[in-house]
C-alpha positions as a Markdown table, in Angstrom:
| # | Residue | x | y | z |
|---|---|---|---|---|
| 1 | Met | 0.0 | 0.0 | 0.0 |
| 2 | Thr | 1.4 | 3.3 | -1.0 |
| 3 | Glu | 1.5 | 6.5 | 1.1 |
| 4 | Leu | -1.1 | 9.1 | 0.2 |
| 5 | Ala | 0.1 | 12.7 | -0.4 |
| 6 | Thr | -2.1 | 15.4 | -1.6 |
| 7 | Gly | -1.7 | 19.1 | -2.2 |
| 8 | Arg | -3.1 | 22.2 | -3.9 |
| 9 | Leu | -1.5 | 24.2 | -6.7 |
| 10 | Arg | -2.7 | 27.3 | -8.4 |
| 11 | Ser | -4.0 | 27.4 | -11.9 |
| 12 | Gly | -4.4 | 30.2 | -14.3 |
| 13 | Arg | -8.0 | 29.9 | -15.5 |
| 14 | His | -11.3 | 30.7 | -13.9 |
| 15 | Leu | -14.0 | 28.0 | -14.1 |
| 16 | Gly | -16.7 | 28.6 | -16.7 |
| 17 | Ala | -14.5 | 29.4 | -19.7 |
| 18 | Gly | -13.0 | 27.1 | -22.3 |
| 19 | Arg | -13.8 | 23.9 | -24.1 |
| 20 | Leu | -13.5 | 21.9 | -20.9 |
| 21 | Ala | -15.3 | 24.3 | -18.6 |
| 22 | Gly | -15.9 | 22.7 | -15.2 |
| 23 | Lys | -14.9 | 19.2 | -16.3 |
| 24 | Arg | -13.7 | 17.4 | -13.3 |
| 25 | Thr | -10.7 | 15.5 | -14.6 |
| 26 | Leu | -8.1 | 13.0 | -13.2 |
| 27 | Ile | -4.9 | 12.9 | -15.2 |
| 28 | Thr | -2.3 | 10.2 | -14.4 |
| 29 | Gly | 1.4 | 10.5 | -15.0 |
| 30 | Ala | 0.9 | 14.2 | -14.4 |
| 31 | Ala | 4.5 | 15.0 | -13.3 |
| 32 | Gly | 6.1 | 13.9 | -16.6 |
| 33 | Asn | 6.7 | 15.9 | -19.7 |
| 34 | Val | 3.4 | 14.9 | -21.5 |
| 35 | Gly | 1.5 | 14.8 | -18.2 |
| 36 | Met | 2.6 | 18.4 | -17.4 |
| 37 | Gly | 1.4 | 19.4 | -20.9 |
| 38 | Leu | -1.9 | 17.7 | -20.3 |
| 39 | Val | -2.5 | 19.4 | -17.0 |
| 40 | Gln | -1.6 | 22.8 | -18.4 |
| 41 | Gly | -3.8 | 22.3 | -21.4 |
| 42 | Phe | -6.8 | 21.1 | -19.5 |
| 43 | Leu | -6.5 | 24.0 | -17.0 |
| 44 | Ala | -6.3 | 26.5 | -19.8 |
| 45 | Glu | -9.5 | 25.1 | -21.2 |
| 46 | Gly | -11.3 | 25.5 | -17.9 |
| 47 | Ala | -11.1 | 22.0 | -16.4 |
| 48 | Gln | -10.7 | 21.2 | -12.7 |
| 49 | Val | -7.8 | 18.8 | -12.6 |
| 50 | Leu | -6.6 | 16.2 | -10.1 |
| 51 | Ala | -3.0 | 15.7 | -11.2 |
| 52 | Ala | -1.8 | 12.2 | -10.1 |
| 53 | Asp | 1.6 | 10.7 | -10.2 |
| 54 | Leu | 4.0 | 8.6 | -8.1 |
| 55 | Ala | 6.4 | 11.5 | -8.2 |
| 56 | Val | 6.5 | 14.1 | -5.4 |
| 57 | Phe | 5.0 | 17.3 | -6.6 |
| 58 | Asn | 7.4 | 19.7 | -4.8 |
| 59 | Asp | 8.7 | 21.1 | -8.1 |
| 60 | Phe | 5.4 | 20.8 | -10.0 |
| 61 | Glu | 4.4 | 24.2 | -11.4 |
| 62 | Val | 1.6 | 25.3 | -13.6 |
| 63 | Arg | 1.8 | 28.8 | -15.1 |
| 64 | Pro | 0.3 | 31.3 | -15.0 |
| 65 | Thr | -0.1 | 31.1 | -11.3 |
| 66 | Thr | -3.0 | 33.6 | -10.9 |
| 67 | Gly | -6.7 | 32.8 | -11.0 |
| 68 | Asn | -8.8 | 30.1 | -9.4 |
| 69 | Ala | -6.7 | 28.3 | -6.8 |
| 70 | Asp | -9.3 | 25.5 | -6.5 |
| 71 | Ala | -9.0 | 24.3 | -10.1 |
| 72 | Leu | -6.0 | 22.0 | -9.4 |
| 73 | Leu | -5.3 | 19.3 | -6.8 |
| 74 | Thr | -2.4 | 16.8 | -6.7 |
| 75 | Ile | -2.2 | 13.3 | -5.3 |
| 76 | Arg | 0.4 | 10.6 | -5.1 |
| 77 | Leu | -1.0 | 7.7 | -7.1 |
| 78 | Asp | 0.4 | 4.3 | -7.8 |
| 79 | Val | -1.7 | 3.3 | -10.9 |
| 80 | Thr | -1.1 | -0.4 | -10.2 |
| 81 | Asp | -2.7 | -0.2 | -6.7 |
| 82 | Pro | -6.5 | -0.5 | -6.5 |
| 83 | Ala | -6.4 | 1.2 | -3.0 |
| 84 | Asp | -4.7 | 4.2 | -4.4 |
| 85 | Trp | -7.3 | 4.5 | -7.1 |
| 86 | Asn | -10.0 | 4.4 | -4.5 |
| 87 | Arg | -8.3 | 7.2 | -2.6 |
| 88 | Ala | -8.0 | 9.3 | -5.7 |
| 89 | Leu | -11.7 | 8.9 | -6.5 |
| 90 | Ala | -12.7 | 9.6 | -3.0 |
| 91 | Leu | -10.7 | 12.9 | -3.1 |
| 92 | Ile | -12.1 | 14.2 | -6.4 |
| 93 | Ile | -15.6 | 13.3 | -5.4 |
| 94 | Ser | -15.3 | 14.9 | -1.9 |
| 95 | Glu | -13.7 | 18.0 | -3.3 |
| 96 | Trp | -15.7 | 18.5 | -6.6 |
| 97 | Gly | -18.7 | 16.2 | -6.3 |
| 98 | Gly | -17.8 | 13.7 | -9.1 |
| 99 | Ile | -15.6 | 13.0 | -12.0 |
| 100 | Asp | -16.3 | 13.8 | -15.7 |
| 101 | Val | -13.0 | 12.8 | -17.4 |
| 102 | Leu | -10.2 | 10.3 | -16.8 |
| 103 | Val | -7.0 | 10.6 | -18.8 |
| 104 | Asn | -4.9 | 7.4 | -18.5 |
| 105 | Asn | -1.5 | 8.8 | -19.3 |
| 106 | Ala | 0.9 | 7.1 | -16.9 |
| 107 | Ala | 3.3 | 4.8 | -18.8 |
| 108 | Ile | 6.8 | 3.5 | -19.1 |
| 109 | Ala | 8.9 | 2.6 | -22.1 |
| 110 | Ser | 12.2 | 0.9 | -22.7 |
| 111 | Ala | 14.8 | 0.6 | -25.3 |
| 112 | Leu | 14.2 | -2.0 | -28.0 |
| 113 | Val | 15.0 | -5.4 | -26.5 |
| 114 | Pro | 14.8 | -8.7 | -28.4 |
| 115 | Ile | 12.0 | -11.0 | -27.2 |
| 116 | Asp | 14.5 | -13.7 | -26.1 |
| 117 | Ala | 16.5 | -11.1 | -24.1 |
| 118 | Arg | 13.5 | -9.6 | -22.4 |
| 119 | Glu | 13.4 | -10.4 | -18.6 |
| 120 | Pro | 10.0 | -11.6 | -17.4 |
| 121 | Glu | 10.2 | -9.1 | -14.5 |
| 122 | Asp | 10.6 | -6.3 | -17.0 |
| 123 | Trp | 7.6 | -7.6 | -19.1 |
| 124 | Asp | 5.5 | -7.7 | -15.9 |
| 125 | Gln | 6.4 | -4.2 | -14.9 |
| 126 | Met | 5.5 | -2.9 | -18.4 |
| 127 | Met | 2.1 | -4.6 | -18.3 |
| 128 | Ala | 1.4 | -3.5 | -14.7 |
| 129 | Ile | 1.9 | 0.2 | -15.4 |
| 130 | Asn | 0.8 | 0.5 | -19.1 |
| 131 | Leu | -2.2 | -1.9 | -19.0 |
| 132 | Arg | -3.2 | -2.8 | -15.5 |
| 133 | Gly | -3.1 | 0.8 | -14.5 |
| 134 | Pro | -5.6 | 2.0 | -17.1 |
| 135 | Phe | -7.8 | -1.0 | -16.4 |
| 136 | Leu | -7.9 | -0.2 | -12.7 |
| 137 | Gly | -8.6 | 3.5 | -13.4 |
| 138 | Thr | -11.4 | 2.6 | -15.9 |
| 139 | Arg | -12.8 | 0.2 | -13.4 |
| 140 | Ala | -12.8 | 2.8 | -10.6 |
| 141 | Val | -14.4 | 5.6 | -12.6 |
| 142 | Ile | -17.2 | 3.7 | -14.3 |
| 143 | Pro | -19.6 | 3.6 | -11.3 |
| 144 | Pro | -19.5 | 7.4 | -10.5 |
| 145 | Met | -19.6 | 8.3 | -14.2 |
| 146 | Arg | -22.5 | 5.9 | -14.8 |
| 147 | Asp | -24.4 | 7.3 | -11.8 |
| 148 | Ala | -23.8 | 10.9 | -13.1 |
| 149 | Gly | -25.1 | 10.0 | -16.6 |
| 150 | Gly | -21.8 | 9.7 | -18.4 |
| 151 | Gly | -18.2 | 10.8 | -18.8 |
| 152 | Ala | -15.2 | 10.5 | -21.0 |
| 153 | Ile | -12.1 | 8.3 | -20.7 |
| 154 | Val | -9.1 | 9.0 | -22.8 |
| 155 | Asn | -6.3 | 6.4 | -23.0 |
| 156 | Leu | -2.8 | 7.5 | -24.1 |
| 157 | Ser | -1.7 | 4.6 | -26.2 |
| 158 | Ser | 0.9 | 4.6 | -29.0 |
| 159 | Val | 1.4 | 3.9 | -32.6 |
| 160 | Ala | 3.2 | 0.8 | -31.2 |
| 161 | Gly | -0.1 | -0.7 | -30.3 |
| 162 | Leu | -1.3 | -0.5 | -34.0 |
| 163 | Ala | 1.6 | -0.7 | -36.4 |
| 164 | Gln | 5.3 | -0.7 | -37.3 |
| 165 | Ser | 5.8 | -4.0 | -35.5 |
| 166 | Arg | 9.3 | -4.5 | -36.9 |
| 167 | Ser | 10.7 | -1.5 | -35.0 |
| 168 | Met | 8.8 | -1.9 | -31.7 |
| 169 | Asp | 9.7 | -3.4 | -28.4 |
| 170 | Ala | 7.5 | -6.4 | -27.8 |
| 171 | Ala | 6.6 | -5.6 | -24.2 |
| 172 | Tyr | 5.8 | -2.0 | -24.9 |
| 173 | Ala | 3.9 | -2.7 | -28.1 |
| 174 | Ala | 1.9 | -5.5 | -26.4 |
| 175 | Ser | 0.9 | -3.3 | -23.5 |
| 176 | Lys | -0.3 | -0.5 | -25.8 |
| 177 | Ala | -2.1 | -2.9 | -28.1 |
| 178 | Gly | -3.9 | -4.2 | -25.0 |
| 179 | Leu | -4.8 | -0.7 | -24.1 |
| 180 | Ala | -6.3 | -0.1 | -27.6 |
| 181 | Met | -8.5 | -3.1 | -27.1 |
| 182 | Leu | -9.5 | -2.1 | -23.6 |
| 183 | Thr | -10.6 | 1.2 | -25.1 |
| 184 | Arg | -12.8 | -0.5 | -27.6 |
| 185 | Val | -14.4 | -2.9 | -25.1 |
| 186 | Thr | -15.0 | -0.1 | -22.7 |
| 187 | Ala | -16.7 | 1.9 | -25.4 |
| 188 | Ala | -18.9 | -1.0 | -26.5 |
| 189 | Gln | -19.9 | -2.0 | -23.0 |
| 190 | His | -20.6 | 1.4 | -21.6 |
| 191 | Gly | -21.9 | 3.5 | -24.4 |
| 192 | Ala | -25.4 | 3.1 | -23.1 |
| 193 | Asp | -24.2 | 4.5 | -19.8 |
| 194 | Gly | -23.1 | 7.7 | -21.6 |
| 195 | Ile | -19.5 | 6.9 | -21.0 |
| 196 | Arg | -17.2 | 7.5 | -24.0 |
| 197 | Cys | -13.8 | 5.9 | -24.3 |
| 198 | Asn | -11.2 | 6.7 | -26.9 |
| 199 | Ser | -7.5 | 6.3 | -27.4 |
| 200 | Val | -4.7 | 8.6 | -28.6 |
| 201 | His | -1.9 | 6.9 | -30.5 |
| 202 | Pro | 1.2 | 9.2 | -30.8 |
| 203 | Gly | 4.2 | 8.3 | -32.7 |
| 204 | Pro | 7.5 | 9.4 | -31.2 |
| 205 | Ile | 7.0 | 12.4 | -28.9 |
| 206 | Asp | 9.7 | 15.0 | -28.4 |
| 207 | Ser | 10.0 | 14.2 | -24.7 |
| 208 | Ala | 12.3 | 12.8 | -22.0 |
| 209 | Met | 10.7 | 9.3 | -22.5 |
| 210 | Met | 11.6 | 9.3 | -26.2 |
| 211 | Arg | 15.1 | 10.3 | -25.5 |
| 212 | Ala | 15.4 | 7.6 | -22.8 |
| 213 | Ala | 14.0 | 4.9 | -25.2 |
| 214 | Tyr | 16.3 | 6.0 | -28.0 |
| 215 | Pro | 19.5 | 7.2 | -26.3 |
| 216 | Asp | 21.5 | 6.5 | -29.5 |
| 217 | Pro | 21.1 | 9.4 | -32.1 |
| 218 | Glu | 21.4 | 6.9 | -34.9 |
| 219 | Ala | 18.7 | 4.7 | -33.5 |
| 220 | Leu | 16.5 | 7.8 | -33.0 |
| 221 | Ala | 17.1 | 8.9 | -36.6 |
| 222 | Lys | 16.2 | 5.5 | -37.9 |
| 223 | Arg | 13.0 | 5.6 | -35.9 |
| 224 | Leu | 12.0 | 9.0 | -37.2 |
| 225 | Ser | 12.8 | 7.8 | -40.8 |
| 226 | Arg | 9.7 | 5.6 | -40.5 |
| 227 | Val | 7.5 | 8.7 | -39.9 |
| 228 | Pro | 6.3 | 10.1 | -43.2 |
| 229 | Met | 6.3 | 13.6 | -41.8 |
| 230 | Ser | 10.0 | 13.0 | -40.7 |
| 231 | Arg | 9.7 | 14.3 | -37.1 |
| 232 | Ala | 8.5 | 13.6 | -33.7 |
| 233 | Ala | 5.2 | 14.9 | -32.4 |
| 234 | Ser | 5.2 | 17.9 | -30.1 |
| 235 | Ile | 3.6 | 17.5 | -26.7 |
| 236 | Ala | 1.1 | 20.3 | -27.7 |
| 237 | Glu | -0.1 | 18.1 | -30.6 |
| 238 | Val | -0.8 | 15.2 | -28.3 |
| 239 | Val | -2.5 | 17.5 | -25.8 |
| 240 | Ala | -4.8 | 18.9 | -28.5 |
| 241 | Ala | -6.1 | 15.5 | -29.5 |
| 242 | Thr | -6.7 | 14.6 | -25.9 |
| 243 | Ile | -8.6 | 17.8 | -25.2 |
| 244 | Phe | -10.8 | 17.1 | -28.2 |
| 245 | Leu | -11.7 | 13.6 | -27.0 |
| 246 | Ala | -12.4 | 14.9 | -23.5 |
| 247 | Ser | -14.6 | 17.7 | -24.6 |
| 248 | Asp | -18.2 | 17.8 | -25.8 |
| 249 | Glu | -16.9 | 18.4 | -29.3 |
| 250 | Ser | -16.5 | 14.7 | -29.5 |
| 251 | Ser | -19.8 | 13.9 | -27.9 |
| 252 | Phe | -20.6 | 11.2 | -30.6 |
| 253 | Thr | -17.1 | 9.7 | -30.8 |
| 254 | Thr | -16.3 | 6.6 | -28.9 |
| 255 | Gly | -14.2 | 3.5 | -29.4 |
| 256 | Thr | -11.9 | 5.5 | -31.7 |
| 257 | Ala | -8.1 | 5.4 | -32.1 |
| 258 | Ile | -6.7 | 8.7 | -33.1 |
| 259 | Gly | -3.2 | 8.7 | -34.5 |
| 260 | Val | -1.0 | 11.7 | -33.7 |
| 261 | Asp | 1.9 | 10.1 | -35.5 |
| 262 | Gly | 2.8 | 12.0 | -38.6 |
| 263 | Gly | 1.4 | 9.2 | -40.7 |
| 264 | Ala | 3.4 | 6.4 | -39.1 |
| 265 | Ile | 0.4 | 4.1 | -38.9 |
| 266 | Val | 0.1 | 4.0 | -42.7 |
| 267 | Glu | 3.9 | 3.7 | -43.3 |
């Protein structure tokens, strides 16, 4: 069981403005590069955000730091622990009365490892964070969303879950493919509850995770050569797709996989 840590940070947007006005949102992996972008983007669109991560939030900043101080909460969350999910849901419900959006962003990646060299323990860790975590989050939010008449779940998957198998790590690709199918099954089973579930499938993202996965410049260049647009996605481009799927602009969109990949899926 992990220790619970919560706190408040200031955001820069008053409630009532923006495409996500008043949407009560839980974002996992919030202290990472993409997670930080998601938190900032959602706040800018008027959401109330519970930012969740295993990391300590001492250095976590969201700018500008003026405006509604109650729009952002933080919590320490181990996505593999059902008890932590229960605490996170209890916090967002007690503070804001419910949850409208879940963004399953927390994930890990690794360098490309041949299947016969992959340690079972590494495989299990990848599945625990990248697939068990979103499953537990989805499982936790369905009852309150259903009781409220609906909600939106957005899963941050990867092009690795759909295509380019030759250049993908088996553990990472399998976890992201599983997440894509979890998305579709959730959409099919809970559409009648008003719960939408979609996935975002970025190609390489210009982030610390990408640089960790491809520390060799030649390996990174080779990876980007398989992207028709010949570059990595920006974090802002991934955030934009996620905001669309969380907003009412996508009110009749569910079970969909959106590529933010520069055409890598069709390569």
